[in-house]
Biopython code that builds the backbone (N, CA, C, O; Angstrom):
import numpy as np
from Bio.PDB.StructureBuilder import StructureBuilder

atoms = [
    (1, "MET", "N", (0.842, -1.183, 0.000)),
    (1, "MET", "CA", (0.000, 0.000, 0.000)),
    (1, "MET", "C", (0.885, 1.243, 0.000)),
    (1, "MET", "O", (1.834, 1.363, 0.775)),
    (2, "ARG", "N", (0.542, 2.153, -0.889)),
    (2, "ARG", "CA", (1.280, 3.419, -0.948)),
    (2, "ARG", "C", (0.668, 4.420, 0.020)),
    (2, "ARG", "O", (-0.510, 4.348, 0.369)),
    (3, "SER", "N", (1.519, 5.362, 0.445)),
    (3, "SER", "CA", (1.021, 6.449, 1.280)),
    (3, "SER", "C", (1.718, 7.733, 0.867)),
    (3, "SER", "O", (2.755, 7.713, 0.203)),
    (4, "THR", "N", (1.128, 8.849, 1.273)),
    (4, "THR", "CA", (1.655, 10.157, 0.921)),
    (4, "THR", "C", (1.333, 11.135, 2.030)),
    (4, "THR", "O", (0.613, 10.807, 2.974)),
    (5, "THR", "N", (1.868, 12.337, 1.912)),
    (5, "THR", "CA", (1.647, 13.356, 2.934)),
    (5, "THR", "C", (0.460, 14.249, 2.567)),
    (5, "THR", "O", (0.093, 14.352, 1.397)),
    (6, "PRO", "N", (-0.129, 14.886, 3.559)),
    (6, "PRO", "CA", (-1.197, 15.837, 3.262)),
    (6, "PRO", "C", (-0.742, 16.933, 2.294)),
    (6, "PRO", "O", (-1.497, 17.315, 1.400)),
    (7, "ASN", "N", (0.472, 17.437, 2.460)),
    (7, "ASN", "CA", (0.961, 18.497, 1.570)),
    (7, "ASN", "C", (1.011, 18.029, 0.125)),
    (7, "ASN", "O", (0.644, 18.781, -0.778)),
    (8, "ASP", "N", (1.457, 16.801, -0.109)),
    (8, "ASP", "CA", (1.527, 16.282, -1.471)),
    (8, "ASP", "C", (0.141, 16.146, -2.094)),
    (8, "ASP", "O", (-0.046, 16.444, -3.274)),
    (9, "VAL", "N", (-0.829, 15.697, -1.299)),
    (9, "VAL", "CA", (-2.195, 15.569, -1.816)),
    (9, "VAL", "C", (-2.762, 16.951, -2.130)),
    (9, "VAL", "O", (-3.365, 17.153, -3.184)),
    (10, "HIS", "N", (-2.572, 17.884, -1.229)),
    (10, "HIS", "CA", (-3.093, 19.232, -1.437)),
    (10, "HIS", "C", (-2.501, 19.868, -2.693)),
    (10, "HIS", "O", (-3.168, 20.649, -3.371)),
    (11, "ALA", "N", (-1.255, 19.534, -2.999)),
    (11, "ALA", "CA", (-0.583, 20.092, -4.185)),
    (11, "ALA", "C", (-1.000, 19.402, -5.480)),
    (11, "ALA", "O", (-0.658, 19.865, -6.568)),
    (12, "THR", "N", (-1.735, 18.301, -5.369)),
    (12, "THR", "CA", (-2.196, 17.556, -6.543)),
    (12, "THR", "C", (-3.488, 18.170, -7.052)),
    (12, "THR", "O", (-4.491, 18.204, -6.338)),
    (13, "SER", "N", (-3.465, 18.655, -8.285)),
    (13, "SER", "CA", (-4.681, 19.270, -8.817)),
    (13, "SER", "C", (-5.755, 18.210, -9.036)),
    (13, "SER", "O", (-5.472, 17.106, -9.502)),
    (14, "ASP", "N", (-6.968, 18.558, -8.698)),
    (14, "ASP", "CA", (-8.126, 17.672, -8.864)),
    (14, "ASP", "C", (-7.988, 16.338, -8.135)),
    (14, "ASP", "O", (-8.491, 15.321, -8.613)),
    (15, "ALA", "N", (-7.317, 16.329, -6.988)),
    (15, "ALA", "CA", (-7.182, 15.095, -6.208)),
    (15, "ALA", "C", (-8.551, 14.639, -5.711)),
    (15, "ALA", "O", (-9.341, 15.444, -5.218)),
    (16, "VAL", "N", (-8.821, 13.354, -5.842)),
    (16, "VAL", "CA", (-10.038, 12.758, -5.298)),
    (16, "VAL", "C", (-9.689, 12.242, -3.907)),
    (16, "VAL", "O", (-8.873, 11.332, -3.757)),
    (17, "ILE", "N", (-10.321, 12.838, -2.884)),
    (17, "ILE", "CA", (-10.071, 12.444, -1.502)),
    (17, "ILE", "C", (-11.302, 11.732, -0.966)),
    (17, "ILE", "O", (-12.402, 12.283, -0.948)),
    (18, "LEU", "N", (-11.091, 10.499, -0.530)),
    (18, "LEU", "CA", (-12.142, 9.711, 0.108)),
    (18, "LEU", "C", (-11.934, 9.783, 1.608)),
    (18, "LEU", "O", (-10.907, 9.335, 2.117)),
    (19, "ASP", "N", (-12.906, 10.347, 2.324)),
    (19, "ASP", "CA", (-12.851, 10.457, 3.780)),
    (19, "ASP", "C", (-13.682, 9.320, 4.361)),
    (19, "ASP", "O", (-14.887, 9.249, 4.119)),
    (20, "VAL", "N", (-13.051, 8.427, 5.128)),
    (20, "VAL", "CA", (-13.744, 7.252, 5.658)),
    (20, "VAL", "C", (-14.126, 7.410, 7.126)),
    (20, "VAL", "O", (-14.418, 6.426, 7.805)),
    (21, "ARG", "N", (-14.122, 8.652, 7.614)),
    (21, "ARG", "CA", (-14.534, 8.887, 8.997)),
    (21, "ARG", "C", (-16.053, 8.866, 9.135)),
    (21, "ARG", "O", (-16.785, 8.922, 8.147)),
    (22, "GLU", "N", (-16.501, 8.786, 10.366)),
    (22, "GLU", "CA", (-17.932, 8.745, 10.683)),
    (22, "GLU", "C", (-18.534, 10.156, 10.585)),
    (22, "GLU", "O", (-17.808, 11.145, 10.693)),
    (23, "PRO", "N", (-19.870, 10.254, 10.378)),
    (23, "PRO", "CA", (-20.520, 11.561, 10.254)),
    (23, "PRO", "C", (-20.230, 12.509, 11.416)),
    (23, "PRO", "O", (-20.056, 13.707, 11.195)),
    (24, "GLY", "N", (-20.174, 12.009, 12.630)),
    (24, "GLY", "CA", (-19.875, 12.864, 13.782)),
    (24, "GLY", "C", (-18.487, 13.476, 13.712)),
    (24, "GLY", "O", (-18.275, 14.606, 14.152)),
    (25, "GLU", "N", (-17.543, 12.727, 13.158)),
    (25, "GLU", "CA", (-16.192, 13.253, 12.990)),
    (25, "GLU", "C", (-16.158, 14.322, 11.898)),
    (25, "GLU", "O", (-15.463, 15.330, 12.018)),
    (26, "LEU", "N", (-16.924, 14.081, 10.828)),
    (26, "LEU", "CA", (-16.996, 15.071, 9.744)),
    (26, "LEU", "C", (-17.594, 16.376, 10.241)),
    (26, "LEU", "O", (-17.219, 17.448, 9.764)),
    (27, "ALA", "N", (-18.518, 16.304, 11.192)),
    (27, "ALA", "CA", (-19.152, 17.505, 11.734)),
    (27, "ALA", "C", (-18.156, 18.356, 12.513)),
    (27, "ALA", "O", (-18.361, 19.560, 12.665)),
    (28, "GLN", "N", (-17.081, 17.749, 13.009)),
    (28, "GLN", "CA", (-16.077, 18.492, 13.771)),
    (28, "GLN", "C", (-15.056, 19.166, 12.865)),
    (28, "GLN", "O", (-14.682, 20.317, 13.090)),
    (29, "ALA", "N", (-14.607, 18.443, 11.838)),
    (29, "ALA", "CA", (-13.598, 18.982, 10.915)),
    (29, "ALA", "C", (-13.653, 18.190, 9.624)),
    (29, "ALA", "O", (-13.728, 16.961, 9.632)),
    (30, "ARG", "N", (-13.615, 18.915, 8.509)),
    (30, "ARG", "CA", (-13.658, 18.225, 7.223)),
    (30, "ARG", "C", (-12.928, 19.042, 6.177)),
    (30, "ARG", "O", (-12.640, 20.223, 6.368)),
    (31, "ILE", "N", (-12.636, 18.385, 5.071)),
    (31, "ILE", "CA", (-12.005, 19.028, 3.930)),
    (31, "ILE", "C", (-13.087, 19.199, 2.868)),
    (31, "ILE", "O", (-13.820, 18.259, 2.561)),
    (32, "GLU", "N", (-13.181, 20.386, 2.319)),
    (32, "GLU", "CA", (-14.201, 20.659, 1.317)),
    (32, "GLU", "C", (-13.993, 19.789, 0.075)),
    (32, "GLU", "O", (-12.872, 19.627, -0.406)),
    (33, "GLY", "N", (-15.094, 19.237, -0.428)),
    (33, "GLY", "CA", (-15.060, 18.511, -1.682)),
    (33, "GLY", "C", (-14.688, 17.051, -1.611)),
    (33, "GLY", "O", (-14.458, 16.420, -2.642)),
    (34, "THR", "N", (-14.625, 16.497, -0.402)),
    (34, "THR", "CA", (-14.280, 15.081, -0.286)),
    (34, "THR", "C", (-15.479, 14.190, -0.596)),
    (34, "THR", "O", (-16.632, 14.614, -0.522)),
    (35, "LEU", "N", (-15.174, 12.956, -0.941)),
    (35, "LEU", "CA", (-16.176, 11.903, -1.059)),
    (35, "LEU", "C", (-16.230, 11.255, 0.321)),
    (35, "LEU", "O", (-15.226, 10.712, 0.781)),
    (36, "ASP", "N", (-17.376, 11.302, 0.985)),
    (36, "ASP", "CA", (-17.489, 10.829, 2.363)),
    (36, "ASP", "C", (-18.237, 9.508, 2.428)),
    (36, "ASP", "O", (-19.445, 9.445, 2.196)),
    (37, "ILE", "N", (-17.490, 8.449, 2.751)),
    (37, "ILE", "CA", (-18.073, 7.119, 2.929)),
    (37, "ILE", "C", (-17.440, 6.519, 4.176)),
    (37, "ILE", "O", (-16.254, 6.190, 4.152)),
    (38, "PRO", "N", (-18.197, 6.365, 5.279)),
    (38, "PRO", "CA", (-17.620, 5.767, 6.481)),
    (38, "PRO", "C", (-17.038, 4.375, 6.182)),
    (38, "PRO", "O", (-17.580, 3.626, 5.369)),
    (39, "LEU", "N", (-15.939, 4.051, 6.847)),
    (39, "LEU", "CA", (-15.271, 2.770, 6.605)),
    (39, "LEU", "C", (-16.240, 1.598, 6.696)),
    (39, "LEU", "O", (-16.161, 0.670, 5.892)),
    (40, "GLY", "N", (-17.146, 1.626, 7.657)),
    (40, "GLY", "CA", (-18.104, 0.542, 7.836)),
    (40, "GLY", "C", (-19.088, 0.372, 6.689)),
    (40, "GLY", "O", (-19.747, -0.663, 6.592)),
    (41, "GLU", "N", (-19.199, 1.373, 5.815)),
    (41, "GLU", "CA", (-20.103, 1.308, 4.668)),
    (41, "GLU", "C", (-19.365, 1.127, 3.346)),
    (41, "GLU", "O", (-19.996, 1.028, 2.294)),
    (42, "LEU", "N", (-18.038, 1.084, 3.390)),
    (42, "LEU", "CA", (-17.253, 1.095, 2.162)),
    (42, "LEU", "C", (-17.515, -0.115, 1.278)),
    (42, "LEU", "O", (-17.600, 0.029, 0.058)),
    (43, "VAL", "N", (-17.644, -1.292, 1.854)),
    (43, "VAL", "CA", (-17.858, -2.494, 1.049)),
    (43, "VAL", "C", (-19.134, -2.380, 0.229)),
    (43, "VAL", "O", (-19.129, -2.675, -0.966)),
    (44, "GLU", "N", (-20.238, -1.952, 0.861)),
    (44, "GLU", "CA", (-21.493, -1.854, 0.118)),
    (44, "GLU", "C", (-21.579, -0.622, -0.775)),
    (44, "GLU", "O", (-22.428, -0.565, -1.664)),
    (45, "ARG", "N", (-20.704, 0.374, -0.549)),
    (45, "ARG", "CA", (-20.751, 1.602, -1.346)),
    (45, "ARG", "C", (-19.547, 1.773, -2.266)),
    (45, "ARG", "O", (-19.335, 2.854, -2.816)),
    (46, "VAL", "N", (-18.760, 0.717, -2.436)),
    (46, "VAL", "CA", (-17.520, 0.816, -3.214)),
    (46, "VAL", "C", (-17.764, 1.292, -4.643)),
    (46, "VAL", "O", (-16.872, 1.886, -5.249)),
    (47, "ALA", "N", (-18.936, 1.048, -5.188)),
    (47, "ALA", "CA", (-19.247, 1.492, -6.553)),
    (47, "ALA", "C", (-19.230, 3.009, -6.669)),
    (47, "ALA", "O", (-19.102, 3.532, -7.776)),
    (48, "GLU", "N", (-19.355, 3.734, -5.552)),
    (48, "GLU", "CA", (-19.319, 5.194, -5.564)),
    (48, "GLU", "C", (-17.895, 5.743, -5.688)),
    (48, "GLU", "O", (-17.708, 6.929, -5.958)),
    (49, "VAL", "N", (-16.900, 4.887, -5.494)),
    (49, "VAL", "CA", (-15.500, 5.310, -5.523)),
    (49, "VAL", "C", (-15.000, 5.249, -6.966)),
    (49, "VAL", "O", (-15.106, 4.205, -7.609)),
    (50, "PRO", "N", (-14.461, 6.344, -7.480)),
    (50, "PRO", "CA", (-13.960, 6.341, -8.857)),
    (50, "PRO", "C", (-12.872, 5.279, -9.060)),
    (50, "PRO", "O", (-11.994, 5.101, -8.214)),
    (51, "SER", "N", (-12.947, 4.590, -10.178)),
    (51, "SER", "CA", (-11.946, 3.555, -10.464)),
    (51, "SER", "C", (-11.010, 3.965, -11.594)),
    (51, "SER", "O", (-10.131, 3.198, -11.988)),
    (52, "ASP", "N", (-11.201, 5.184, -12.117)),
    (52, "ASP", "CA", (-10.401, 5.630, -13.254)),
    (52, "ASP", "C", (-9.372, 6.699, -12.879)),
    (52, "ASP", "O", (-8.798, 7.341, -13.758)),
    (53, "THR", "N", (-9.138, 6.893, -11.582)),
    (53, "THR", "CA", (-8.178, 7.887, -11.115)),
    (53, "THR", "C", (-7.624, 7.442, -9.774)),
    (53, "THR", "O", (-8.167, 6.534, -9.144)),
    (54, "THR", "N", (-6.554, 8.073, -9.338)),
    (54, "THR", "CA", (-6.012, 7.796, -8.009)),
    (54, "THR", "C", (-6.955, 8.372, -6.962)),
    (54, "THR", "O", (-7.433, 9.499, -7.089)),
    (55, "VAL", "N", (-7.216, 7.582, -5.928)),
    (55, "VAL", "CA", (-8.066, 8.008, -4.821)),
    (55, "VAL", "C", (-7.184, 8.102, -3.574)),
    (55, "VAL", "O", (-6.520, 7.137, -3.197)),
    (56, "TYR", "N", (-7.187, 9.260, -2.950)),
    (56, "TYR", "CA", (-6.421, 9.490, -1.724)),
    (56, "TYR", "C", (-7.360, 9.290, -0.548)),
    (56, "TYR", "O", (-8.420, 9.913, -0.488)),
    (57, "VAL", "N", (-6.981, 8.424, 0.393)),
    (57, "VAL", "CA", (-7.893, 8.014, 1.458)),
    (57, "VAL", "C", (-7.468, 8.649, 2.784)),
    (57, "VAL", "O", (-6.295, 8.623, 3.156)),
    (58, "LEU", "N", (-8.449, 9.218, 3.482)),
    (58, "LEU", "CA", (-8.222, 9.993, 4.698)),
    (58, "LEU", "C", (-9.109, 9.495, 5.828)),
    (58, "LEU", "O", (-10.260, 9.119, 5.602)),
    (59, "CYS", "N", (-8.572, 9.492, 7.043)),
    (59, "CYS", "CA", (-9.389, 9.272, 8.242)),
    (59, "CYS", "C", (-8.890, 10.234, 9.309)),
    (59, "CYS", "O", (-8.379, 11.303, 8.976)),
    (60, "HIS", "N", (-9.026, 9.883, 10.578)),
    (60, "HIS", "CA", (-8.597, 10.782, 11.646)),
    (60, "HIS", "C", (-7.070, 10.845, 11.747)),
    (60, "HIS", "O", (-6.486, 11.929, 11.747)),
    (61, "ALA", "N", (-6.430, 9.675, 11.833)),
    (61, "ALA", "CA", (-4.974, 9.653, 12.034)),
    (61, "ALA", "C", (-4.232, 8.715, 11.083)),
    (61, "ALA", "O", (-3.001, 8.692, 11.094)),
    (62, "GLY", "N", (-4.934, 7.951, 10.273)),
    (62, "GLY", "CA", (-4.272, 7.113, 9.283)),
    (62, "GLY", "C", (-4.534, 5.621, 9.361)),
    (62, "GLY", "O", (-4.199, 4.897, 8.424)),
    (63, "GLY", "N", (-5.118, 5.139, 10.443)),
    (63, "GLY", "CA", (-5.355, 3.701, 10.595)),
    (63, "GLY", "C", (-6.495, 3.174, 9.742)),
    (63, "GLY", "O", (-6.324, 2.217, 8.987)),
    (64, "ARG", "N", (-7.652, 3.796, 9.864)),
    (64, "ARG", "CA", (-8.807, 3.347, 9.069)),
    (64, "ARG", "C", (-8.581, 3.580, 7.583)),
    (64, "ARG", "O", (-8.990, 2.767, 6.754)),
    (65, "SER", "N", (-7.930, 4.692, 7.244)),
    (65, "SER", "CA", (-7.688, 4.968, 5.831)),
    (65, "SER", "C", (-6.720, 3.949, 5.232)),
    (65, "SER", "O", (-6.827, 3.617, 4.051)),
    (66, "ALA", "N", (-5.780, 3.452, 6.032)),
    (66, "ALA", "CA", (-4.876, 2.405, 5.545)),
    (66, "ALA", "C", (-5.667, 1.139, 5.226)),
    (66, "ALA", "O", (-5.432, 0.498, 4.202)),
    (67, "GLN", "N", (-6.600, 0.782, 6.100)),
    (67, "GLN", "CA", (-7.451, -0.385, 5.855)),
    (67, "GLN", "C", (-8.273, -0.184, 4.587)),
    (67, "GLN", "O", (-8.380, -1.085, 3.754)),
    (68, "ALA", "N", (-8.850, 1.009, 4.449)),
    (68, "ALA", "CA", (-9.675, 1.309, 3.278)),
    (68, "ALA", "C", (-8.840, 1.260, 2.004)),
    (68, "ALA", "O", (-9.285, 0.717, 0.992)),
    (69, "ALA", "N", (-7.638, 1.821, 2.044)),
    (69, "ALA", "CA", (-6.774, 1.826, 0.858)),
    (69, "ALA", "C", (-6.417, 0.401, 0.452)),
    (69, "ALA", "O", (-6.408, 0.081, -0.737)),
    (70, "GLN", "N", (-6.126, -0.453, 1.419)),
    (70, "GLN", "CA", (-5.825, -1.855, 1.107)),
    (70, "GLN", "C", (-7.031, -2.531, 0.467)),
    (70, "GLN", "O", (-6.881, -3.270, -0.506)),
    (71, "TYR", "N", (-8.222, -2.288, 1.000)),
    (71, "TYR", "CA", (-9.423, -2.873, 0.427)),
    (71, "TYR", "C", (-9.630, -2.379, -1.000)),
    (71, "TYR", "O", (-9.899, -3.177, -1.899)),
    (72, "LEU", "N", (-9.509, -1.078, -1.215)),
    (72, "LEU", "CA", (-9.706, -0.522, -2.550)),
    (72, "LEU", "C", (-8.695, -1.089, -3.545)),
    (72, "LEU", "O", (-9.044, -1.395, -4.686)),
    (73, "GLU", "N", (-7.447, -1.227, -3.111)),
    (73, "GLU", "CA", (-6.433, -1.835, -3.979)),
    (73, "GLU", "C", (-6.833, -3.250, -4.370)),
    (73, "GLU", "O", (-6.626, -3.661, -5.512)),
    (74, "SER", "N", (-7.403, -3.998, -3.431)),
    (74, "SER", "CA", (-7.834, -5.372, -3.729)),
    (74, "SER", "C", (-8.955, -5.402, -4.755)),
    (74, "SER", "O", (-9.191, -6.427, -5.394)),
    (75, "ARG", "N", (-9.649, -4.270, -4.915)),
    (75, "ARG", "CA", (-10.727, -4.129, -5.895)),
    (75, "ARG", "C", (-10.232, -3.503, -7.202)),
    (75, "ARG", "O", (-11.027, -3.206, -8.094)),
    (76, "GLY", "N", (-8.924, -3.306, -7.307)),
    (76, "GLY", "CA", (-8.347, -2.755, -8.530)),
    (76, "GLY", "C", (-8.354, -1.245, -8.616)),
    (76, "GLY", "O", (-8.123, -0.685, -9.688)),
    (77, "ILE", "N", (-8.615, -0.574, -7.503)),
    (77, "ILE", "CA", (-8.634, 0.888, -7.471)),
    (77, "ILE", "C", (-7.275, 1.389, -6.993)),
    (77, "ILE", "O", (-6.730, 0.875, -6.016)),
    (78, "ASP", "N", (-6.729, 2.389, -7.677)),
    (78, "ASP", "CA", (-5.456, 2.983, -7.294)),
    (78, "ASP", "C", (-5.701, 3.874, -6.083)),
    (78, "ASP", "O", (-6.153, 5.010, -6.224)),
    (79, "ALA", "N", (-5.399, 3.355, -4.883)),
    (79, "ALA", "CA", (-5.678, 4.060, -3.634)),
    (79, "ALA", "C", (-4.376, 4.352, -2.897)),
    (79, "ALA", "O", (-3.470, 3.519, -2.850)),
    (80, "VAL", "N", (-4.303, 5.546, -2.326)),
    (80, "VAL", "CA", (-3.122, 5.986, -1.589)),
    (80, "VAL", "C", (-3.573, 6.505, -0.225)),
    (80, "VAL", "O", (-4.464, 7.350, -0.139)),
    (81, "ASN", "N", (-2.958, 6.001, 0.826)),
    (81, "ASN", "CA", (-3.276, 6.432, 2.184)),
    (81, "ASN", "C", (-2.643, 7.803, 2.456)),
    (81, "ASN", "O", (-1.498, 8.048, 2.076)),
    (82, "ILE", "N", (-3.391, 8.688, 3.111)),
    (82, "ILE", "CA", (-2.847, 9.978, 3.524)),
    (82, "ILE", "C", (-2.318, 9.825, 4.947)),
    (82, "ILE", "O", (-3.087, 9.673, 5.896)),
    (83, "ASP", "N", (-0.988, 9.867, 5.080)),
    (83, "ASP", "CA", (-0.339, 9.701, 6.384)),
    (83, "ASP", "C", (-0.832, 10.738, 7.389)),
    (83, "ASP", "O", (-0.875, 11.931, 7.087)),
    (84, "GLY", "N", (-1.198, 10.285, 8.573)),
    (84, "GLY", "CA", (-1.575, 11.192, 9.648)),
    (84, "GLY", "C", (-2.988, 11.715, 9.602)),
    (84, "GLY", "O", (-3.427, 12.391, 10.533)),
    (85, "GLY", "N", (-3.717, 11.417, 8.530)),
    (85, "GLY", "CA", (-5.125, 11.777, 8.435)),
    (85, "GLY", "C", (-5.410, 13.263, 8.553)),
    (85, "GLY", "O", (-4.568, 14.110, 8.254)),
    (86, "ILE", "N", (-6.639, 13.556, 9.004)),
    (86, "ILE", "CA", (-7.083, 14.944, 9.119)),
    (86, "ILE", "C", (-6.256, 15.691, 10.167)),
    (86, "ILE", "O", (-6.104, 16.910, 10.085)),
    (87, "VAL", "N", (-5.725, 14.968, 11.144)),
    (87, "VAL", "CA", (-4.888, 15.598, 12.175)),
    (87, "VAL", "C", (-3.642, 16.191, 11.521)),
    (87, "VAL", "O", (-3.313, 17.354, 11.757)),
    (88, "ALA", "N", (-2.953, 15.407, 10.708)),
    (88, "ALA", "CA", (-1.752, 15.897, 10.030)),
    (88, "ALA", "C", (-2.099, 16.983, 9.014)),
    (88, "ALA", "O", (-1.347, 17.943, 8.844)),
    (89, "TRP", "N", (-3.240, 16.828, 8.338)),
    (89, "TRP", "CA", (-3.691, 17.828, 7.366)),
    (89, "TRP", "C", (-3.840, 19.187, 8.057)),
    (89, "TRP", "O", (-3.338, 20.200, 7.570)),
    (90, "HIS", "N", (-4.534, 19.194, 9.194)),
    (90, "HIS", "CA", (-4.769, 20.426, 9.949)),
    (90, "HIS", "C", (-3.462, 20.990, 10.492)),
    (90, "HIS", "O", (-3.234, 22.198, 10.422)),
    (91, "ARG", "N", (-2.601, 20.129, 11.032)),
    (91, "ARG", "CA", (-1.318, 20.579, 11.583)),
    (91, "ARG", "C", (-0.413, 21.176, 10.501)),
    (91, "ARG", "O", (0.429, 22.026, 10.790)),
    (92, "ALA", "N", (-0.590, 20.731, 9.268)),
    (92, "ALA", "CA", (0.197, 21.271, 8.159)),
    (92, "ALA", "C", (-0.310, 22.633, 7.704)),
    (92, "ALA", "O", (0.281, 23.266, 6.829)),
    (93, "GLY", "N", (-1.412, 23.081, 8.308)),
    (93, "GLY", "CA", (-1.966, 24.391, 7.970)),
    (93, "GLY", "C", (-2.768, 24.398, 6.680)),
    (93, "GLY", "O", (-2.996, 25.450, 6.083)),
    (94, "LEU", "N", (-3.196, 23.204, 6.251)),
    (94, "LEU", "CA", (-3.987, 23.103, 5.020)),
    (94, "LEU", "C", (-5.447, 23.417, 5.327)),
    (94, "LEU", "O", (-5.863, 23.326, 6.482)),
    (95, "PRO", "N", (-6.233, 23.786, 4.311)),
    (95, "PRO", "CA", (-7.615, 24.225, 4.568)),
    (95, "PRO", "C", (-8.508, 23.122, 5.138)),
    (95, "PRO", "O", (-8.575, 22.011, 4.613)),
    (96, "VAL", "N", (-9.181, 23.466, 6.218)),
    (96, "VAL", "CA", (-10.111, 22.568, 6.897)),
    (96, "VAL", "C", (-11.332, 23.379, 7.307)),
    (96, "VAL", "O", (-11.210, 24.518, 7.758)),
    (97, "ILE", "N", (-12.504, 22.786, 7.146)),
    (97, "ILE", "CA", (-13.741, 23.410, 7.618)),
    (97, "ILE", "C", (-13.986, 22.866, 9.028)),
    (97, "ILE", "O", (-14.164, 21.662, 9.212)),
    (98, "LEU", "N", (-13.994, 23.743, 10.003)),
    (98, "LEU", "CA", (-14.175, 23.333, 11.400)),
    (98, "LEU", "C", (-15.582, 23.624, 11.870)),
    (98, "LEU", "O", (-16.169, 24.642, 11.507)),
    (99, "GLY", "N", (-16.126, 22.721, 12.686)),
    (99, "GLY", "CA", (-17.374, 22.986, 13.371)),
    (99, "GLY", "C", (-18.643, 22.734, 12.599)),
    (99, "GLY", "O", (-19.693, 23.262, 12.965)),
    (100, "GLY", "N", (-18.585, 21.952, 11.551)),
    (100, "GLY", "CA", (-19.844, 21.601, 10.896)),
    (100, "GLY", "C", (-19.656, 21.224, 9.453)),
    (100, "GLY", "O", (-18.860, 21.821, 8.729)),
    (101, "ALA", "N", (-20.412, 20.213, 9.046)),
    (101, "ALA", "CA", (-20.391, 19.767, 7.651)),
    (101, "ALA", "C", (-21.354, 20.623, 6.854)),
    (101, "ALA", "O", (-22.379, 21.068, 7.371)),
    (102, "SER", "N", (-21.026, 20.850, 5.608)),
    (102, "SER", "CA", (-21.919, 21.637, 4.763)),
    (102, "SER", "C", (-22.601, 20.745, 3.750)),
    (102, "SER", "O", (-23.396, 21.225, 2.943)),
]
sb = StructureBuilder()
sb.init_structure("model")
sb.init_model(0)
sb.init_chain("A")
sb.init_seg("    ")
for serial, (resi, resn, name, xyz) in enumerate(atoms, 1):
    if name == "N":
        sb.init_residue(resn, " ", resi, " ")
    sb.init_atom(name, np.array(xyz, "f"), 0.0, 1.0, " ", f" {name:<3s}", serial, name[0])
structure = sb.get_structure()
């Protein structure tokens, strides 16, 4: 499984980011424009994940997104784990919407 940094993903134009956190976590902090599918729903909703581009997978700190990326790879999807998750994204000073999902 490949992984990358939040800065590298942010610098990628038109990056597809799959956020596998739960709705309550998204309500606290989220990245605008992500595809939001909780890890527990990924198997039944995998058809919603693009298969024709690289998908960057995000969670809180990197554990669930690593699991999701491995699963997506097993389905033939080019998936890359975002190291450190939303925590590292926020610490890097990248744009985050705090306090509510839109």
